[in-house]
KOLGURO-173415 format. One record per residue (C-alpha): x, y, z; residue number from 1. Coordinates in pm, 1 decimal, padded with zeros to 6 digits. Example, Ala and Ser with C-alpha at 12.3 -4.5 7.8 and 13.67 -1.06 7.14 Angstrom:
KOLGURO-173415
((01230.0,-00450.0,00780.0),1) ((01367.0,-00106.0,00714.0),2) 
END
This chain:
KOLGURO-173415
((09647.3,04656.3,-01862.4),1) ((09489.5,04662.0,-02208.4),2) ((09144.6,04786.4,-02109.9),3) ((09070.9,05157.0,-02136.7),4) ((08804.9,05402.4,-02029.9),5) ((08716.9,05707.8,-02237.0),6) ((08680.1,06012.4,-02017.6),7) ((08412.6,06256.3,-02129.0),8) ((08509.9,06613.5,-02216.4),9) ((08473.2,06834.1,-01913.1),10) ((08497.5,07203.5,-01835.4),11) ((08737.9,07265.6,-01546.1),12) ((08726.7,07577.0,-01330.2),13) ((09037.2,07794.3,-01330.1),14) ((09139.1,07817.3,-00966.8),15) ((09389.6,08096.1,-01020.3),16) ((09634.0,08256.7,-01263.0),17) ((09995.3,08350.7,-01193.2),18) ((10325.4,08435.1,-01353.1),19) ((10515.8,08135.3,-01215.6),20) ((10370.4,07803.8,-01100.6),21) ((10597.5,07564.8,-00909.7),22) ((10464.5,07209.8,-00892.0),23) ((10620.4,07024.9,-00599.2),24) ((10747.0,07176.8,-00274.3),25) ((11045.7,06951.2,-00208.0),26) ((11405.7,07070.6,-00192.8),27) ((11400.5,07180.9,-00558.1),28) ((11050.7,07327.7,-00568.7),29) ((11073.5,07511.3,-00238.6),30) ((11405.5,07660.5,-00345.2),31) ((11262.4,07755.2,-00686.2),32) ((10962.3,07937.9,-00543.8),33) ((11166.4,08134.4,-00289.7),34) ((11431.9,08223.4,-00548.2),35) ((11173.2,08332.1,-00805.8),36) ((10990.2,08552.7,-00557.3),37) ((11313.8,08717.8,-00445.8),38) ((11451.9,08761.4,-00798.2),39) ((11130.3,08925.7,-00918.1),40) ((10918.3,09071.9,-00634.2),41) ((10660.2,09185.6,-00891.6),42) ((10596.3,08832.0,-01015.8),43) ((10308.7,08631.0,-00875.4),44) ((10420.5,08282.6,-00769.1),45) ((10210.5,07980.3,-00672.5),46) ((10380.0,07690.4,-00492.0),47) ((10177.0,07370.4,-00522.1),48) ((10254.2,07078.1,-00288.7),49) ((10077.8,06741.0,-00259.3),50) ((10136.6,06720.5,00118.5),51) ((10082.5,06976.4,00392.1),52) ((10447.4,07070.8,00435.7),53) ((10757.6,07155.3,00233.6),54) ((11083.8,06965.7,00204.0),55) ((10995.5,06645.4,00019.2),56) ((11254.1,06374.9,00082.0),57) ((11422.8,06588.2,00348.5),58) ((11134.8,06658.8,00585.7),59) ((10889.2,06395.6,00462.9),60) ((11119.5,06112.8,00359.6),61) ((11355.5,06176.0,00653.0),62) ((11671.7,06194.7,00446.8),63) ((11845.3,06371.5,00732.2),64) ((12200.0,06370.8,00595.4),65) ((12317.4,06671.6,00389.8),66) ((12666.9,06588.2,00259.5),67) ((12979.3,06778.3,00158.3),68) ((12880.3,07137.2,00093.4),69) ((13242.4,07254.2,00081.9),70) ((13548.0,07209.2,-00136.2),71) ((13856.0,07207.8,00085.6),72) ((13826.3,07519.7,00305.7),73) ((13585.3,07694.9,00068.9),74) ((13205.9,07716.1,00086.4),75) ((13079.3,07561.9,-00237.3),76) ((12706.2,07489.2,-00206.5),77) ((12546.2,07790.2,-00041.5),78) ((12240.3,07989.3,-00148.6),79) ((11904.9,07871.0,-00019.9),80) ((12050.9,07549.3,00120.2),81) ((12297.4,07728.6,00347.7),82) ((12010.5,07951.9,00458.1),83) ((11841.5,07643.5,00608.3),84) ((12131.6,07604.5,00848.9),85) ((12172.8,07975.0,00918.5),86) ((11810.3,07982.4,01030.0),87) ((11835.3,07661.2,01231.0),88) ((12146.5,07787.5,01406.2),89) ((11958.0,08102.1,01510.7),90) ((11619.7,07952.1,01600.6),91) ((11686.9,07585.9,01690.7),92) ((12061.6,07527.6,01734.9),93) ((11999.0,07188.6,01897.1),94) ((11836.8,07058.9,01576.9),95) ((12144.1,06989.4,01363.9),96) ((12488.6,06836.8,01400.9),97) ((12790.4,06923.4,01189.4),98) ((13103.0,07141.0,01165.7),99) ((13062.9,07515.1,01111.5),100) ((13248.3,07681.5,00825.3),101) ((13530.2,07844.8,01027.4),102) ((13664.3,07492.5,01092.3),103) ((13586.8,07323.5,00760.2),104) ((13883.6,07190.2,00564.7),105) ((14132.3,07292.4,00833.5),106) ((14357.2,07077.8,01051.1),107) ((14174.9,07108.9,01383.1),108) ((14207.3,06795.7,01600.4),109) ((13949.5,06916.3,01855.2),110) ((13676.2,06968.6,01593.6),111) ((13767.5,06638.5,01426.7),112) ((13730.9,06453.1,01754.3),113) ((13398.6,06627.2,01817.0),114) ((13248.3,06514.2,01485.7),115) ((13440.7,06198.9,01391.0),116) ((13157.8,05978.0,01520.4),117) ((12926.0,06117.1,01253.2),118) ((12993.4,05962.4,00915.9),119) ((13119.8,06205.6,00647.8),120) ((13151.7,06498.0,00891.0),121) ((13527.8,06439.6,00886.8),122) ((13730.1,06349.3,00580.1),123) ((13887.9,06016.4,00670.9),124) ((14055.3,05965.8,00332.7),125) ((14326.2,06227.1,00374.4),126) ((14592.4,06296.5,00633.7),127) ((14549.2,06514.6,00827.9),128) ((14178.9,06449.0,00868.0),129) ((13974.5,06766.5,00831.0),130) ((13611.8,06856.6,00906.1),131) ((13363.4,06871.7,00616.2),132) ((13051.5,07082.5,00582.5),133) ((12823.0,06781.4,00627.8),134) ((12518.0,06809.0,00851.0),135) ((12257.5,06587.0,01014.3),136) ((11923.8,06759.8,01077.5),137) ((11594.8,06729.9,01263.5),138) ((11317.3,06737.5,01000.3),139) ((11037.6,06898.7,01200.0),140) ((11247.9,07201.1,01289.7),141) ((11343.1,07236.6,00923.9),142) ((10973.8,07227.4,00826.2),143) ((10921.2,07538.8,01035.8),144) ((11208.2,07722.2,00870.6),145) ((11096.3,07623.4,00521.0),146) ((10746.7,07750.7,00601.8),147) ((10894.0,08080.2,00715.9),148) ((11109.6,08120.8,00403.7),149) ((10798.5,08096.9,00186.1),150) ((10567.6,08305.4,00404.1),151) ((10818.4,08589.2,00417.1),152) ((10779.0,08630.9,00040.2),153) ((10450.3,08814.3,00002.9),154) ((10424.0,08731.9,-00367.6),155) ((10404.8,08354.1,-00307.4),156) ((10067.9,08182.1,-00272.5),157) ((10073.4,07837.4,-00111.8),158) ((09861.5,07546.5,-00233.5),159) ((09893.3,07253.9,00008.7),160) ((09724.0,06915.1,-00042.2),161) ((09711.3,06979.3,-00416.4),162) ((09850.6,06730.1,-00664.0),163) ((09956.8,06858.1,-01006.2),164) ((09850.8,06591.9,-01254.3),165) ((09849.5,06718.4,-01613.4),166) ((10005.5,07000.0,-01816.7),167) ((09798.9,07243.4,-02019.3),168) ((09982.3,07301.2,-02349.2),169) ((09887.4,07556.0,-02615.2),170) ((10085.7,07650.0,-02927.9),171) ((10399.2,07469.8,-02815.6),172) ((10409.5,07629.5,-02472.2),173) ((10292.7,07509.6,-02133.9),174) ((10028.9,07750.5,-02003.2),175) ((09913.9,07584.8,-01684.2),176) ((09859.5,07265.9,-01489.6),177) ((09552.0,07064.3,-01396.3),178) ((09554.7,06964.8,-01030.7),179) ((09346.8,06748.2,-00799.3),180) ((09248.2,06826.7,-00441.9),181) ((08964.7,06778.2,-00193.7),182) ((08797.0,07066.8,-00378.2),183) ((08793.5,06866.1,-00702.6),184) ((08973.3,06900.9,-01032.7),185) ((09083.9,07252.4,-01123.7),186) ((09340.3,07445.7,-01328.0),187) ((09612.1,07696.2,-01244.4),188) ((09712.1,07905.9,-01544.8),189) ((10072.6,08027.6,-01554.3),190) ((10319.9,08197.6,-01786.4),191) ((10603.1,07969.0,-01671.5),192) ((10573.1,07629.0,-01500.5),193) ((10848.4,07470.1,-01293.5),194) ((10813.6,07091.6,-01271.4),195) ((10978.9,07007.9,-00940.4),196) ((10786.7,06686.0,-00881.9),197) ((11105.5,06475.5,-00883.5),198) ((10953.6,06218.4,-01116.5),199) ((10874.0,06440.6,-01412.8),200) ((10501.3,06407.6,-01346.2),201) ((10433.0,06715.1,-01561.1),202) ((10707.8,06710.3,-01823.3),203) ((10658.6,06340.0,-01897.2),204) ((10323.5,06424.6,-02054.2),205) ((10452.1,06689.1,-02293.9),206) ((10826.1,06620.1,-02342.4),207) ((11060.4,06334.5,-02421.4),208) ((11224.1,06165.6,-02124.5),209) ((11446.9,05873.3,-02028.5),210) ((11385.2,05580.0,-01796.9),211) ((11022.2,05524.8,-01897.1),212) ((10981.9,05214.9,-01683.5),213) ((11139.5,05375.6,-01379.6),214) ((11377.8,05077.0,-01356.9),215) ((11734.6,05105.9,-01477.8),216) ((11902.6,04768.7,-01525.5),217) ((12213.1,04876.1,-01334.4),218) ((12311.4,04873.4,-00970.1),219) ((12278.4,05246.9,-00922.2),220) ((12063.2,05469.6,-00702.8),221) ((11814.8,05480.4,-00990.3),222) ((11641.0,05154.4,-00907.6),223) ((11589.9,05178.6,-00532.5),224) ((11322.1,05297.5,-00294.5),225) ((11332.9,05339.7,00083.4),226) ((11112.8,05400.8,00384.1),227) ((11296.3,05569.3,00668.7),228) ((11204.8,05519.2,01033.5),229) ((11352.5,05666.4,01348.3),230) ((11444.3,05510.3,01680.7),231) ((11486.9,05693.3,02011.6),232) ((11679.4,05599.0,02323.9),233) ((11989.8,05496.9,02128.1),234) ((12349.1,05532.6,02242.3),235) ((12492.2,05630.5,01905.7),236) ((12838.2,05704.4,02044.7),237) ((12909.8,05334.7,02097.1),238) ((12824.4,05257.7,01734.8),239) ((13030.6,05550.7,01608.5),240) ((13331.8,05431.2,01808.0),241) ((13284.7,05082.0,01671.1),242) ((13293.2,05215.5,01314.8),243) ((13612.5,05409.3,01384.0),244) ((13804.0,05157.5,01594.1),245) ((13688.7,04809.8,01489.8),246) ((13591.1,04800.9,01124.2),247) ((13588.2,04420.8,01115.5),248) ((13327.7,04388.0,01391.3),249) ((13137.0,04687.2,01254.3),250) ((13109.9,04539.6,00903.2),251) ((13024.4,04193.3,01035.1),252) ((12734.8,04331.4,01240.8),253) ((12597.1,04523.6,00943.5),254) ((12617.4,04221.6,00712.7),255) ((12445.4,04003.5,00971.3),256) ((12169.8,04266.2,00999.2),257) ((12121.4,04267.0,00621.7),258) ((12096.6,03889.4,00616.1),259) ((11844.8,03896.0,00900.0),260) ((11605.6,04147.1,00746.5),261) ((11656.5,04054.5,00380.0),262) ((11756.5,04397.4,00250.1),263) ((12026.9,04657.5,00305.1),264) ((11967.5,04890.3,00596.3),265) ((12177.6,05085.6,00843.4),266) ((12116.6,05361.2,01095.8),267) ((12264.4,05711.1,01112.8),268) ((12256.3,05994.4,01365.2),269) ((12004.8,06279.1,01346.8),270) ((12008.9,06635.4,01466.4),271) ((11866.7,06516.8,01800.3),272) ((12079.2,06341.2,02061.0),273) ((11969.8,05979.9,02121.6),274) ((11761.1,05955.4,01802.1),275) ((11881.0,05770.9,01489.7),276) ((11728.3,05709.5,01149.0),277) ((11726.2,05377.2,00965.3),278) ((11787.2,05427.2,00596.2),279) ((11736.5,05135.4,00357.4),280) ((11797.7,05037.9,-00004.1),281) ((11521.6,04831.0,-00167.2),282) ((11666.0,04720.7,-00498.9),283) ((11480.3,04704.1,-00829.0),284) ((11190.8,04913.8,-00705.2),285) ((11039.5,05198.2,-00904.6),286) ((10895.7,05506.6,-00741.4),287) ((10640.0,05543.6,-01021.3),288) ((10510.1,05185.6,-00992.1),289) ((10204.8,05150.0,-00769.2),290) ((10297.0,04790.4,-00694.0),291) ((10657.7,04871.2,-00604.3),292) ((10555.8,05163.3,-00384.9),293) ((10304.1,04948.0,-00199.9),294) ((10552.1,04665.1,-00156.5),295) ((10821.1,04904.7,-00032.7),296) ((10595.7,05054.4,00232.8),297) ((10476.9,04717.2,00362.7),298) ((10814.6,04543.1,00342.7),299) ((10980.3,04800.1,00566.8),300) ((10694.5,04849.7,00812.0),301) ((10652.4,04472.8,00853.5),302) ((11021.5,04445.1,00942.2),303) ((11053.1,04735.0,01189.1),304) ((10966.3,04543.1,01507.4),305) ((11182.5,04239.2,01423.4),306) ((11477.8,04464.4,01333.2),307) ((11445.5,04666.8,01651.0),308) ((11432.7,04350.6,01861.5),309) ((11732.0,04209.5,01673.3),310) ((11928.2,04527.7,01743.1),311) ((11844.6,04510.2,02112.7),312) ((11966.5,04151.5,02133.5),313) ((12281.5,04182.6,01921.0),314) ((12391.2,04537.8,02004.3),315) ((12259.1,04610.0,02355.0),316) ((12529.9,04871.5,02412.6),317) ((12335.6,05090.2,02166.5),318) ((11977.6,04966.0,02179.7),319) ((11908.9,04850.6,02535.5),320) ((11661.1,05136.8,02593.7),321) ((11559.4,05189.8,02229.9),322) ((11203.3,05245.3,02110.6),323) ((11029.4,05323.5,01781.1),324) ((11023.9,05702.2,01752.0),325) ((10832.9,05748.8,01424.6),326) ((10804.7,05640.0,01060.2),327) ((10857.5,05878.2,00769.6),328) ((10523.9,06007.7,00637.5),329) ((10630.9,05961.2,00275.3),330) ((10819.6,05696.1,00082.3),331) ((11183.8,05767.6,00013.1),332) ((11242.4,05774.6,-00360.5),333) ((11561.9,05803.4,-00555.6),334) ((11493.2,05823.9,-00927.5),335) ((11253.6,05727.6,-01203.4),336) ((11214.8,05941.2,-01515.5),337) ((11494.6,06167.4,-01637.1),338) ((11438.7,06468.9,-01859.1),339) ((11547.1,06468.0,-02222.9),340) ((11710.1,06807.6,-02195.2),341) ((11904.6,07033.2,-02425.7),342) ((12216.1,06900.9,-02247.7),343) ((12250.5,06536.1,-02139.0),344) ((12501.3,06504.5,-01853.5),345) ((12741.5,06208.5,-01846.9),346) ((13033.5,06106.2,-01621.3),347) ((13266.3,06261.8,-01878.6),348) ((13141.7,06605.4,-01777.1),349) ((13282.7,06538.7,-01432.1),350) ((13595.7,06361.5,-01551.0),351) ((13677.4,06635.8,-01802.4),352) ((13549.4,06914.6,-01576.7),353) ((13337.3,07054.6,-01857.7),354) ((13286.8,07429.8,-01844.2),355) ((12942.0,07553.9,-01949.5),356) ((12853.9,07905.5,-02064.3),357) ((12510.3,07854.0,-01908.6),358) ((12638.8,07720.3,-01574.1),359) ((12384.0,07762.6,-01293.5),360) ((12544.8,07556.0,-01016.0),361) ((12889.0,07449.4,-00904.1),362) ((12851.2,07134.0,-00703.4),363) ((13041.1,06859.5,-00522.8),364) ((13235.1,06629.7,-00752.8),365) ((13514.6,06374.2,-00749.3),366) ((13831.9,06569.1,-00682.6),367) ((13696.0,06907.0,-00787.8),368) ((13364.0,07090.5,-00822.2),369) ((13139.7,06998.8,-01116.3),370) ((12941.4,07248.8,-01322.6),371) ((12568.8,07201.6,-01385.8),372) ((12428.7,07388.3,-01688.7),373) ((12087.1,07546.1,-01732.4),374) ((12043.5,07338.4,-02048.6),375) ((12005.3,07017.4,-01844.9),376) ((11690.9,07147.3,-01670.8),377) ((11531.1,07272.1,-01993.8),378) ((11348.6,07034.1,-02231.0),379) ((11516.6,06961.4,-02562.7),380) ((11369.7,07088.4,-02886.3),381) ((11127.3,06794.5,-02865.1),382) ((10968.0,06952.1,-02558.4),383) ((10748.5,07253.0,-02493.7),384) ((10867.5,07599.3,-02394.3),385) ((10814.8,07784.5,-02065.1),386) ((10876.5,07465.3,-01868.4),387) ((11177.3,07434.0,-01634.5),388) ((11256.8,07101.9,-01468.0),389) ((11498.0,07116.4,-01171.6),390) ((11556.2,06847.7,-00908.6),391) ((11642.6,06479.0,-00911.3),392) ((11488.7,06419.8,-01255.1),393) ((11720.3,06645.9,-01457.5),394) ((11875.6,06546.1,-01789.7),395) ((12158.4,06299.3,-01720.9),396) ((12252.0,05938.7,-01785.7),397) ((12203.1,05666.4,-01520.2),398) ((12558.4,05703.2,-01390.4),399) ((12593.1,06081.5,-01388.2),400) ((12253.5,06131.3,-01226.0),401) ((12372.1,05955.8,-00910.8),402) ((12584.0,06257.6,-00821.6),403) ((12337.1,06519.5,-00943.4),404) ((12008.6,06426.6,-00775.1),405) ((12090.1,06448.0,-00408.0),406) ((11936.1,06712.4,-00182.7),407) ((12213.6,06973.2,-00225.4),408) ((12204.9,06948.5,-00604.9),409) ((11825.1,06953.4,-00614.6),410) ((11825.1,07271.0,-00407.7),411) ((12087.0,07424.5,-00637.1),412) ((11901.9,07352.0,-00961.8),413) ((11575.6,07457.9,-00801.4),414) ((11716.5,07795.8,-00700.4),415) ((11850.4,07851.9,-01050.6),416) ((11516.7,07753.2,-01204.7),417) ((11336.8,08005.8,-00986.6),418) ((11572.2,08289.2,-01076.0),419) ((11544.9,08201.1,-01445.9),420) ((11166.4,08210.2,-01424.6),421) ((11174.8,08544.6,-01244.4),422) ((11408.5,08695.6,-01504.9),423) ((11201.5,08560.8,-01796.6),424) ((10883.6,08715.8,-01653.8),425) ((11056.2,09050.2,-01592.7),426) ((11204.5,09060.8,-01944.7),427) ((10908.4,08913.8,-02131.4),428) ((11116.2,08623.9,-02263.6),429) ((11056.1,08249.3,-02240.0),430) ((11223.6,07979.5,-02035.6),431) ((11429.9,07875.9,-02337.2),432) ((11530.1,08229.9,-02440.6),433) ((11594.4,08377.5,-02095.7),434) ((11904.8,08593.3,-02057.3),435) ((12127.6,08342.5,-01877.6),436) ((12386.1,08608.5,-01795.1),437) ((12126.5,08795.6,-01591.3),438) ((12034.3,08470.4,-01418.4),439) ((12397.9,08403.7,-01328.1),440) ((12446.7,08759.3,-01201.1),441) ((12143.4,08742.8,-00971.1),442) ((12245.3,08400.5,-00840.3),443) ((12599.1,08515.9,-00767.7),444) ((12547.9,08878.4,-00662.8),445) ((12212.7,08861.1,-00484.6),446) ((12139.7,08503.0,-00381.4),447) ((12469.8,08382.6,-00233.2),448) ((12531.9,08114.6,-00497.6),449) ((12892.9,08018.8,-00574.1),450) ((12951.0,08004.9,-00950.9),451) ((13268.0,07977.4,-01160.1),452) ((13398.6,08270.2,-01363.2),453) ((13195.7,08529.4,-01174.0),454) ((13339.2,08844.5,-01011.0),455) ((13250.9,08716.8,-00662.0),456) ((13421.9,08380.8,-00712.6),457) ((13691.8,08330.0,-00451.2),458) ((14021.8,08384.6,-00637.1),459) ((14213.8,08169.5,-00388.8),460) ((13980.0,07880.3,-00459.0),461) ((14031.6,07924.0,-00832.7),462) ((14409.2,07920.9,-00786.4),463) ((14389.4,07592.9,-00591.7),464) ((14166.8,07441.3,-00859.3),465) ((14405.4,07548.5,-01133.4),466) ((14692.8,07394.1,-00938.1),467) ((14523.3,07052.4,-00951.1),468) ((14402.3,07102.4,-01310.4),469) ((14041.7,07111.0,-01185.4),470) ((14058.7,06745.1,-01085.7),471) ((14116.2,06622.9,-01440.7),472) ((14425.9,06433.5,-01329.1),473) ((14255.6,06238.9,-01049.6),474) ((14239.1,05860.0,-01071.7),475) ((13859.8,05880.2,-01099.0),476) ((13878.5,06119.0,-01393.1),477) ((14139.1,05908.0,-01571.4),478) ((13936.6,05587.8,-01530.5),479) ((13618.5,05750.1,-01664.3),480) ((13795.7,05897.0,-01965.7),481) ((13972.9,05569.6,-02043.9),482) ((13645.3,05377.7,-02012.5),483) ((13499.7,05611.6,-02274.2),484) ((13800.9,05589.6,-02504.7),485) ((13907.0,05943.0,-02426.9),486) ((14229.7,06056.5,-02263.6),487) ((14507.5,06307.5,-02308.9),488) 
END
């Protein structure tokens, strides 16, 4: 639209002041706030969330599938994410499904048979098949655990139903955020701000970024939205057996379903027996476009009853007694803006297994773990200081981001962002000048994060990685290097 309205100058009340402000309480933001509070118990932390619960796409968007947290037999993605499952196992063991670590990566036919019905819980690409640390969860039970993780940290103040809308920038540094709520428009002042909104809602107003339109003209996760809904009374075992034993019939049924409803959708198990969740992929939709978000919500909700009836008629072995259980309270979003960071990740970083001095996470990759550097969650020199940007909007190209913006990776970068903020406050440095070695030490020694080249790194794992040249010789790595004119 070409018309504009000039807003009059206005004095805004300062709601509060803190050392560290985290905007967004999803997987990245929740992890950041908890990590910051633990890394620096003397720092005051405010966690601002637009809804009334934490978890974002996990608990609100019902993305109930947490994939591949191991590499072979070794725990790889731990830290705050693994704490979710430790707590669930203690307090609500019926709320998740997936192999426990003693069995992961090992030839155990009994455990494989137990979990083979659940996609990606067993590695079906290798022989012998081995269990993977992949889990399906119940979102409401996880909400309770995420609440507890925050409330246990006495230096965190929670702001629910508060939407961070605009950065406050002074002398090249971010010094706070304007937010909207039922109480009106106010300001939180902060020494360091962590933008964990997922769409760069804060950094996009004071830093350079990529993907301005929110639509990437490629068939990647970048240009898709989703609205998840759950169905109860389902016999998932029949469907799981069909996937394992009759791929032809399985694929034909899925393709017929897609043709019937007009978009890609399929259902998966949850952490609750008899309940499944329907994920979907709505192509060429932006999660920062009001029109696309509206259309996504209505398209899926308008199709729920017809799809459920279709499933009952064409797959009665699963859906004879099925009923609509619930609909996710928030739209599922995959990607829109991407930070212009000091480091811009590309597929070559995975294919060449790039080692970074400022590594903050070691995450699942193709053939071997992939390093994520601190410099890809920090704005480039074109951006302001004291702003850290973890989560699904980190600095990466449209291909690389697909493997870096899932829930495990968002939790990893969020935890690192929180520790970095805590260290910067303790040392009186900035987000850009923080002592990264201290950050790495706290992550590894105190917060159960697996990092390369640290004293706690499992030496046996390193030996296995060296034996396969850190995955550089895999077919994936070779194809990526050749496509970029690089090989050795």
